[in-house]
N, C-alpha and C positions, 0 to 999 in steps of 0.2 A: 088173847092168844095162852093167857092163863088157864083159862077153862080145859082147852084141848089139851095141854101141859099135866094138869092133874089129872085127865081119863086116860096116860100113856100108862103104861106098865113102865118103861125105864126107868131110871134117874134121869132128874135135867136140872140144868141150871140157867136160869131165865136175868137175863139180865135188859132194864130198861136203860138202854143207851141216853134218854133224856137227863138223868141223875149226875151225866159227866159237868152240866152246864156250862158250854165252853171252856172248859178245861179240859182239854185233849192231850194232855200227856202222859207218860209213863203213871205215875204217879195215881193220878187221880184214875187211871184205868185200872190198875191194881188195887185200890179202894173201893171202887166198884164191882169187882171179882171177888174180895173180901165179902162184901156185903151180902153178894150174890150166893156165895159159898156158905154165909152163915145162915141164911135163911132155907137152906135146904139140911141145915143138920139134923134138925127135929126126923126129917123122911129120910132121907139116904144117908145115915149117918157109918155105916162102912166103909163109904167114899172116904169123907171126912178123915177115917183112922188111916187109911191108905194112903193121902197124901199127906201124912203128917211123918210120913218115914224122909219126904223131901226136907234137905236144907232150908231154913227161911220160912218154915211155915208154921206159925203158932197157935194151940189151938184152948180158948180160953172157956172151959164149959162150954155154951151156944155160941162163941163167935172165932171165927176163923180171921187169922192174920196171913197177908202174903207180905213180906219185907223187901219192899222194892226197891231198898238200899244197898241189896246183896246182888251182886252181877252175877252170880251162877244159877238164881232164880231168873227163867225167863217163862213167859209164857208158853213156848214150844216144851221147854221141861215139863210143867204142869199139865199141859195136853198131852203129850207122851205116858206121864203116871198115870189119868182120867184113862190113856186107851190101855193101858196094861189092867186097871182093873178092869174093865168091862173084858179084856181077854180072860182074864182069871174066874171071874165072877158065872158060877153055874146056874144061878136064876138068870140072870141078864147078858146079854152080851154086848148090849149098844149104852152108850149116854149120848143126851140129848144136850146140845147147848144151843139156846133160844137168845137172839139179840131181837128185841123190839125198837123199832126207830134207827132202824140197821145205817142209813143214810147218814147218821150219825160218824160213823165208821170212816168215810172220805176223809176225815178230819184227822182222824190217826194215820198220817200218811207217813211216816219213818220221820227221819232225822235226830236229831240229837234231843234226848229226852222222852223219845215216841216212841210207839210203837210201828211198825210196818205191818199194818194187819193183813194185807193185801197177801205177801208171801208166807205170813203164816199160814193163812187158808189154803195155798197151794199146797205147801207142806204137810197140812193135815189130809188135805184132799189125796195127793200122792202116799203117804204113807201110815195114816191112821185111823185105817178100816171097822175101829169098834166106835169113831165119835160120828154125830150127824149133828149139820148145822141149819138149825132154822131162819131165815131171817124175814120179819117182816120192818113195813116202814109208814108212813102215809106220802109218801112221793110217788109219783108215776116213775118208771124208769128204774127202778130202786136196784136192780140187779145188772143193770147194762151200766148206770152212771158210778156207780159206788163200788160196784165190784169188775168193772171192768173186762166185765166178758168177749166183748167183743172189739178191744183194741188188743192189737198185736203185739204191743210190749208190755201186757200186763202178766204177771206171772201166772194167772187165772187163765189167760186167752186160751179158746179150745177146748176147756174143759164141759164136760156135761153138767148141767144143774138142773 
């Protein structure tokens, strides 16, 4: 997936979810997100500068830190900010968020100290038109089992992917 992303013109963030190493907490996810954004600093520095306007995001040279302890800093706020950047950027109109080994997302199932990723994706699908999500994985049935696209109780049910 990295080769394809490097060939793309739009900015992207690549997350290898295996890096969570069975720690599926909000803390671990925000650390992984910080590392993924830090890896993009050289190529997409304008995005990092734009994200710095959010409270509780700190940039130290080439390292980005999302302060997971700050309740006002949510994944939805970060995604909204990325969407706003893409809307305003005259050169690029989308940002790609890629998740490798996406079957790990089912372990981020919400609850205390976790992120309800499926609800966040539903929100992004409905409202954040400048973001694109790429999911790859090594398990058969990734979309149906992880994103629950065929489950009527899922927030993503009935959406075209």
